[in-house]
C-alpha positions as a printed Julia matrix, in Angstrom:
159×3 Matrix{Float64}:
  81.76   79.04  124.86
  84.2    79.43  122.04
  81.15   80.18  119.52
  79.95   83.24  121.49
  83.03   85.05  121.42
  83.17   88.8   119.88
  85.33   87.46  117.06
  83.28   84.23  116.14
  79.89   86.23  115.91
  81.22   89.29  114.11
  82.76   86.75  111.61
  79.42   84.82  111.02
  77.36   88.65  110.83
  79.74   89.26  108.24
  79.65   86.02  106.33
  75.63   86.35  106.4
  76.03   90.05  105.15
  78.8    88.78  102.27
  76.26   85.95  101.35
  72.9    88.05  101.25
  74.57   90.88   99.3
  75.71   87.98   96.92
  71.98   86.67   96.84
  71.07   90.38   96.26
  73.26   90.99   93.31
  72.35   87.55   91.52
  68.84   88.38   91.66
  69.27   91.89   90.44
  71.55   90.64   87.7
  68.68   88.29   86.62
  66.12   91.35   86.98
  68.1    93.72   85.03
  68.93   91.09   82.18
  64.97   90.52   81.86
  64.13   93.81   81.93
  66.89   94.79   79.38
  65.48   92.34   77.06
  62.06   93.38   77.57
  63.26   96.74   76.72
  64.84   95.58   73.55
  61.75   93.32   72.21
  59.38   96.46   72.88
  61.9    98.79   71.04
  62.18   96.3    67.85
  58.33   95.77   67.89
  57.91   99.73   68.11
  60.29  100.49   65.51
  58.57   97.92   63.08
  55.27   98.65   64.07
  53.35  102.02   62.72
  51.56  102.71   65.88
  53.86  103.9    68.37
  54.49  107.75   68.92
  58.21  108.35   69.28
  57.4   111.64   70.49
  55.35  112.67   73.71
  54.1   109.62   75.79
  56.19  106.91   73.93
  59.27  108.6    74.34
  58.72  109.47   78.02
  57.52  105.63   78.58
  61.0   104.34   76.82
  62.75  107.0    78.72
  61.16  105.86   82.04
  62.12  102.23   81.3
  65.78  103.08   80.33
  66.0   105.12   83.64
  64.86  102.26   85.62
  67.32   99.8    84.11
  70.14  102.31   84.88
  68.86  102.85   88.76
  68.9    98.97   88.8
  72.35   99.19   87.31
  73.67  101.51   89.86
  72.0    99.6    92.74
  74.06   96.53   91.48
  77.02   98.64   91.4
  76.56   99.67   95.0
  76.27   95.97   95.91
  79.32   95.05   94.14
  81.0    97.86   95.83
  80.45   96.61   99.07
  81.38   93.02   98.23
  84.86   94.52   96.9
  85.87   96.98   99.86
  83.26   95.89  102.77
  82.06   99.45  102.47
  79.21  101.38  101.62
  80.14  104.08   99.41
  78.19  107.05  100.11
  78.66  108.74   96.69
  77.54  105.96   94.67
  74.28  105.83   97.02
  73.94  109.72   96.26
  74.05  109.15   92.74
  71.59  106.39   92.54
  69.29  108.47   94.79
  69.83  111.79   92.55
  69.17  109.57   89.15
  66.04  108.18   90.91
  64.81  111.59   91.53
  65.7   113.04   88.24
  63.75  110.29   86.57
  60.67  111.29   88.72
  61.55  114.93   87.24
  62.06  113.69   83.45
  59.32  111.35   82.91
  56.42  113.32   84.37
  54.0   112.71   81.56
  52.5   115.8    80.52
  48.81  116.27   81.82
  49.62  114.79   85.09
  48.22  116.67   87.94
  51.36  118.23   89.48
  50.47  120.06   92.47
  53.04  123.01   93.38
  54.19  121.06   96.71
  55.06  117.74   94.86
  57.25  120.06   92.37
  58.81  122.19   95.1
  59.54  118.89   97.09
  61.27  117.25   94.03
  62.98  120.46   93.23
  64.38  120.54   97.19
  65.37  116.86   96.9
  67.44  117.22   93.78
  69.27  120.23   95.21
  69.97  118.79   98.74
  71.24  115.42   97.04
  73.21  117.69   94.76
  74.71  119.7    97.78
  75.36  116.11   99.44
  77.38  114.45   96.54
  79.27  117.92   96.13
  80.21  117.7    99.71
  80.85  114.46   99.97
  83.27  115.18   96.66
  85.02  117.79   98.28
  85.65  115.99  101.45
  87.29  113.27   99.43
  89.62  116.0    97.58
  90.69  117.7   100.53
  91.32  115.0   102.96
  93.76  111.85  102.99
  92.5   108.76  102.15
  90.87  106.65  105.11
  92.71  103.67  106.53
  91.9   100.39  104.88
  93.69   97.96  107.45
  92.02   97.15  110.94
  92.59   99.18  114.02
  94.99   98.28  116.47
  94.36   98.09  120.06
  95.91  100.67  122.08
  99.15   99.85  124.41
  98.79  100.22  127.87
 101.3   103.14  129.17
 104.39  102.05  130.83
 104.01  102.37  134.58
């Protein structure tokens, strides 16, 4: 019956979460390493070859790849922050989301069909994420830091 106690169960769940976060971080590190090497190889080939146009589409594709790697690094930072502090840091998540939406806006290729609804949606997403980030930052500035030690049980009142 000891294995089914709340403490043992929560400990097993916590160990599973930490192991999964470590596996995801290792896999993401491998993917980011390979993606960075591919980007560098393509960059060197582009510099040596006269065919690549560094203005317009060529530059947009390069920026897209760089921003995707940056977003991957931010996700890795989210995972390592979770492993360090055992909490999901909302600021990091918001920054990652803001970068992903900004990437969509920045690398929108010329000539791509851009419906007004899609552009408005991207604009609203950027504004909402920026406002959420600002609110979270303001809350961290104006309030005392949260406790990091476990909560203690309430004492029974004296009769």
